[in-house]
N, C-alpha and C positions, 0 to 999 in steps of 0.2 A: 419465338416469344412476339416477335413486332406480328407476326402474321395471326399469332392467336387475339392478341389486341385487337387488332382490324377485324376479326370474325366476331368477337365479344360486341365490339362497337356498332356494326352492322346490325346486330340481332337485337341490341337494346336503345340505340338511340332515341326511337320513336318514343319510347316511354320516360322520356326527359323533357323536361319545362325550362330547367336554368340557363340561363346565360352562357353563364361560364362553362358549364358542362357542353352545351351546345356548339361554342364554338370551339371548344377542345375536339370533340367528335368531327368537326367538319375539318379542322385542320388533319387530323389522323387521316379521314378517308381522302381527302386531297394530295397528301404528302406520301401516303404509303398506299398508293394505287396499284394495280396489277402490275402497270409497266415498271413501278418501283421492283415488284419481288423478281419479276422476269429479267430484269436488269441485273439486279445484285446477286440472285441466285446463277446466270452466266459468269458475271465476273468471278465469284467465287470458286466456280468449277474449272476457270480458268488460271487461276491463281494457283491451281494445285500442280500444275506443270507436268501433266501426266505423260506428255510427250517431249519431256526433256524443257533446257532453257535456251533461249535465243538470243545472245546478246553483242550488239556491234561495239566495237571500239576503234579507236585511231592511235597509232605509233607518235609517241612524244619525239623530241629532239635527240633524246637518249635510247630511241626505240622502247621507251617505258609506255605502258597502257595508259590511253587517257580518252576522256569523253567516253563513259561506258553506258551504254542505253539499252534497256530491255525491250527487245522488239516482239511486238504479237504476231505469232505464227499462222500462216496460212497453210491448213494442212493438206490441202487438194494441190497448190503449186509450190510447195517448199520444200517437197522430200528430196526431189531432183537435186535440188541444191545442195543439199547435206549429202546425198550418195555422192556427186562429183567434186566434192568441195575440197581443197589441197588441205592435205594432215600431214603431221609430223609426229613422230613417236620419241619419247625424252627415255633416253637411257638409264635403267636403274639406278648406274653407278654416277649418274651425272648428279650430283648435288646440286649446284648452283641451279641447273635447268629445275630440278624439283622445286627447289625453293621460289624460285623466279615464277613456276607456274602457280604455286601455293599462294604466293602474294597475288598474282593476277585474279585468282579466284576470289581472295579476301577483298580485292579492290572492287568488286562488282557492286558498283555505285547504282546499278539502275535497280537491283534487288531490293537493297536498303531504302532506298527511297519508297518504292511500293511496300515496303514491310512499315514504314513509319507512317505512311499513309492509312494502311490497313488498320495498324495500331491504334491511331486518332479516331477512325470511324468507331473503332470497338470502344474505345472511351468516351466517345460520345454517346453513343447508343446506352452504356452501362449507367452513363451520367443521367441520360434521360429515364431509365427505369429506378434509379434512386432517389430521383426527385418525385417520379410519378408515386412511387410506394411511401415516400414521406408524407405527399399531400393526401393520398389515400387513406393512410394510417388515421388520419384526423376523423375520417367517416366513418371507418370500420370503428374505432373506438366509439362513435355516436351510436351505431347500431349495436353494438356490444353493452353501451348505457340503456339503450331504449329497450333491449330484451331483459337487462337484468331488473329493470323497474318494472315492466310488465310481470315477471315471474314473483316479485314481491307485492303485486297486487296495487303498485301503486299510480295513479292517473297520470298520465301525460296527454298533451294537447297541443296544437299548431298554431302559434300565436297570431292575433290580428295587430298590423303594424300600421301607423299613422305616420306622418310626418315630421320632420325636424318643427320644435315648438309648438305641436298643437296640445301638447298636455293633457294627452289622455293616459289615463291608468286606472284599470279595472282588472281585477284579479279574483277567482275563486279557487281554494284551494290550495295556496300556493305554499310549496313547501321546500326545505333544503334538501340537495340531491344528494350530497356528502353523508347526511345524517341519516337518510333513507336507506343509504348502502350498507352502512354498519350497524345500525339497529336490526333486531330479530323482528320487531314488530311495526305496524304502521305507523306514520309519522302523522301529525296532526297538522293540517294546513289552514292557511287565514284567507279570509275575505277582507279585501280593502277594495273601497271605492274612492280612488283621489283625482276624479275628472277636473280638470283646470287648476290644480293645484300644484307650487312653486316649492313648498315647503312640507315636509312631512316629519313631523317630532314624534318620536315614540318613548313613552315612559313607563312606569310601573315598577310590580314587585321584581326584586332579586331573581334571578333562575325564573324568569317568567316566559322566556323565548325571546326575548327581543333583539338580542344578537343573533340569534339564530333565522329569526324573520328578515333582519338586514342582511344577511348571508343570501338567502332564498331571493331576496330583490335584485342583488347583483348577480348572481348565477343565472336566473331568468332572462335579465337584461341581456348579458353576453350570449348566452344560448340563443336569444329571438334572433339578434343581431348578426349571429353565424348561419341564420337558415336554418335552426334548428328547432325540434320540437320543444316545450318548457314543462318544467315540473310543476305542474297546477292542473286543474280541472277546466279551468279557462283561461285567458290570458291575453289581454290588451294593453298595449301603451305606445307611445311616439319614441321616434328613434332618437337615441342620443349621438350628439358628435363626439364623446368622450366619455369613459367610466374612471372614476378616480375613488382610492380609499382612505380612509385615513384611521387607522385601526392604533390603539396604543400598543408600544412595544415594550420587552422586559426592559430594567435599569442598565444603563450602559455599564459593562463591568470594568471597561478602562477607564470608567471615571472622569472622561473628559469633557461631558456634561450632565446637566441635570435632566430630568425626563421632559419638564417643561420646554426646556432649551432645544433639546431633539425633537421635540413634536412641534415646536413652532418654526424650527428650521426646514423638518419635511414637508410642513404647509406652504413655507415659504416655493418650496421646489414645486408643489402641485399649483402654485397660484400662476407661476411662470409659463404652465405648461396648457390650463385649463382654457376653454373656450367657451362663448355663450352655446347653449341648448347642450351644453355636457351635464352628467350627473356626477353627483359625489357622495358619497357613504360615510358619516361619522359614525365612530362606535365608541362612545363614552371619551369625547375627546375633550381636552382643555381641564381634564380632571386633576392633573398633576398637582395643581395650586390649590387655594382655597375657595370657596363657594362663589364668592361675591367677585374676585378675581377672575376666575374659571368661566362665570357666567358674562361677565363685561367681554372677555374675550371672544369668548361663542358669539355674543349678539354682534359684535360689529364684522367678524368673519364671514358669519351668516348673511348678516345684512347687504354686506358688498356683493357677495356673491348672488345674491337675489336682484340686485340692481343689473347684475350683467347675465341675467337670464338663464341663470343655471339652477338645476333642478335640484334639491337637497333633501336627502334622509339621514335624520341625525336621532341615534339612539342616547339617551341621557339621563343622569341620574340629579343633574346641577335644577332643581327647583327654581331658583331665581331666573336662570336662563330659560327654561320651557315654559315658564308662567308668564314671564315677560312679554313674550310673544303671542299666548293666549289673551293675554288683556288686550291687547290691541285690535282682536276681532278680525284679521285678516281672510279677506275672501279666499286667497290663493293659499291657506295654511290648513293642515288638517291634524289633529292631535290624536294618537292611537296611546291605547294604555293596555300593558299586559294584565291581563285578568287574574284576580285573586281572589278566593272563595272566604266565606266568614271563618271557617277552619284553617285557613292558612293555604289551603291546597292550590296549586297551579293547574290551569286548565291548557297554558300553552298557546294560547289564542289572544288575540289584539281584537279591541274594540273600541270605537271613538270614547273619546271622554277627558275631561280637562285633568291636566297634571296634579299630581298629589304631593305633600310636602314631605311624602315618605316614600321611601322603595321597598318597606317592611322586612328592613336588614335582622330585627328581631326575630323573624320567624326562623331565619337560619341559624341565628345564636341558640335559640332554645333546642333546635333540632340536634346541633352539634355538641353543647355543653348540659344538655338536661339530663338529671340524673337516670 
């Protein structure tokens, strides 16, 4: 298997540009050279002991065998030593002699040492292949994902990356990968131009695609920073120093804390780890209390994050929260709204727009409770 790996690398190393892969290929070619395979094959053939085993030993104080050493045989010069070597025959009825001979065979420490070394070598090689399998499984999964999206006719592209803090963000046809895999139809993508923006607030109609868009943002950023393609027709963004999410969770069944208490506790944990030039995704955060308090909590947290140069994506139904930032006319903020047609139909696309005081929950009420 090591030789097959060397052959594959020799034939394909020139097709790679990734520094990580090139370092790996160079290591394999240097460590697993022709001399290595020749030496390994020779050693393994010798360890078959086709011509028997030669072990030297010394006699201890009580004539017991000590200092057993496995010796390498020289086939051309050793045969005469074996031919004229002194020997003895143990009578079959000599029970003590047979027991002593068996004990001496079992004490062949030389073989045990070699067996342990060979076992460790085998474990090291197996461990190498297990690690390689685990590492390559990620790339195999990415290839499978690429094929699945292509079969469904969904667009994929390789992103354009910018350095930390450049605040570049321009996407065309960005969509949610997980949604594309489970739907039997094409997914509607979004176009967003958020160049030089630190704050992106998304509002609009219920079930209009806001949370789906937020997932697609996180997925694309992760895939880009893993060196992969992204689920979009085109994608360009700056690299982030970390990606954090704050999605509301279900009610605590143990009743140890309320939803707002639990949410603020999670936010506190995030704040302890988040760094400048990171990205954080909020999905309807701080809505476990009334709008006035939730909006004030959101304003203070987001304002502190912006001061620390952290890029914020925030999906919210809190009108007081979103409109207060809109009124500031911030150059580094953009406001997106989930589209809703006059008849209540959702297009599942976002466009720039002022936050509205309603999320059109009445549409859902009429749809569910209408006669």
